[in-house]
C-alpha positions in Angstrom: 94.7 70.5 85.0 95.1 72.6 88.1 94.7 70.6 91.3 95.3 71.0 95.0 95.9 67.3 95.4 99.4 66.1 96.1 101.5 64.7 93.3 102.3 65.6 89.7 100.2 67.8 87.5 100.4 68.0 83.7 101.2 71.6 82.9 102.1 72.1 79.3 102.2 69.6 76.4 103.8 71.2 73.4 105.7 70.6 70.2 109.3 72.0 70.2 110.2 74.4 67.4 113.5 72.6 66.6 112.1 69.3 65.4 114.7 67.7 63.2 114.1 65.6 60.0 114.0 62.3 62.0 110.4 62.8 63.1 108.1 64.8 65.2 108.6 65.1 69.0 106.2 66.0 71.8 107.3 67.6 75.0 105.3 67.0 78.2 106.0 69.1 81.3 104.9 67.8 84.7 105.1 69.6 87.9 105.0 67.7 91.2 103.6 70.0 93.8 104.6 67.7 96.7 108.3 67.5 95.7 108.6 71.0 94.0 110.1 69.2 91.1 109.5 69.6 87.3 109.7 66.7 85.0 110.2 67.1 81.2 109.6 64.2 78.9 110.3 64.3 75.2 108.6 61.7 73.1 109.8 60.9 69.6 106.4 60.3 67.9 108.0 58.3 65.1 110.0 55.8 67.2 108.2 56.0 70.5 111.4 56.7 72.3 111.1 58.8 75.5 113.8 60.9 77.2 113.3 62.3 80.6 114.9 65.1 82.7 113.9 66.6 86.0 114.9 69.6 88.1 114.0 71.0 91.6 113.1 74.6 92.0 112.4 75.1 88.3 108.8 75.7 87.4 107.2 75.4 84.0 104.8 78.1 82.9 101.4 77.9 84.6 98.7 76.0 82.8 95.6 77.9 81.7 93.8 76.4 84.8 96.6 77.7 87.1 96.5 81.1 85.4 92.7 81.2 86.0 93.2 80.3 89.7 95.9 82.9 90.1 93.9 85.8 88.7 90.9 84.7 90.8 93.0 84.7 93.9 94.5 88.1 93.0 91.1 89.7 92.3 89.6 88.4 95.6 92.7 89.3 97.7 93.4 92.7 96.1 90.1 94.5 95.8 91.8 97.7 97.0 95.0 97.4 95.0 96.1 99.6 92.1 95.0 97.2 89.3 91.5 96.8 90.8 91.2 100.6 91.4 92.4 101.3 87.8 89.9 98.9 86.4 87.0 100.4 88.4 88.0 104.0 87.4 88.2 103.1 83.7 85.3 100.7 83.4 82.9 102.3 86.0 82.3 98.9 87.7 84.3 97.0 90.3 86.6 94.1 89.2 84.9 91.0 90.7 85.6 88.3 88.1 88.3 87.0 85.8 85.7 87.2 83.0 86.0 91.0 83.0 89.7 91.0 81.9 92.1 89.2 79.6 94.9 87.5 81.7 98.0 85.4 81.6 100.3 84.2 84.3 104.0 83.3 84.5 105.9 81.1 86.9 107.7 83.0 89.6 110.6 81.7 91.7 112.2 83.9 94.5 115.7 84.8 93.5 116.6 87.2 96.3 116.3 90.3 94.2 113.0 91.3 95.8 111.8 91.6 99.4 108.6 89.5 98.9 107.8 86.1 97.6 110.3 84.1 99.7 108.0 81.1 99.7 108.0 81.1 95.9 110.2 78.3 94.7 109.3 76.3 97.8 105.7 76.4 96.6 104.3 76.7 93.1 103.9 80.5 92.5 102.2 82.3 89.6 102.3 86.0 88.8 99.1 86.9 87.0 98.9 89.9 84.6 95.7 91.3 83.5 94.5 93.6 80.7 91.2 95.4 80.4 89.9 97.4 77.5 91.3 100.8 78.5 94.5 100.0 80.4 97.0 97.3 80.9 97.9 96.3 84.5 100.0 93.8 86.2 99.2 92.3 89.6 101.8 91.7 92.2 100.0 88.8 93.9 102.1 85.6 94.2 99.9 82.6 94.7 100.9 79.1 95.4 
């Protein structure tokens, strides 16, 4: 769940594709906003054994709640940007709500190859991409 409170946030529980014959495993990804640290725990569902790993400056994919927050921020902040203008031109109405588009978001960490987004990697950053019925657009808003 997306939260602005300090501490860990559960991002993505999932089942890995490479489960061996010894039993099912579940993978839990936690992101600690305060420490900018990702924790990954793998639970063997047959034995109950848990293995853990952690890394700084490595961010798991945004949760659905984080993706919704990122697209909302992008829409509010970028009413005059290309993706908003394209939406209005093709749909005949302004883009004012995430309900008007399909969207996803990916984690974004600054790697020095661009001139923007230096705070990404220090803070949790998501890059939302949206698609509306007549065109596909990608925002360039990096939100933390």
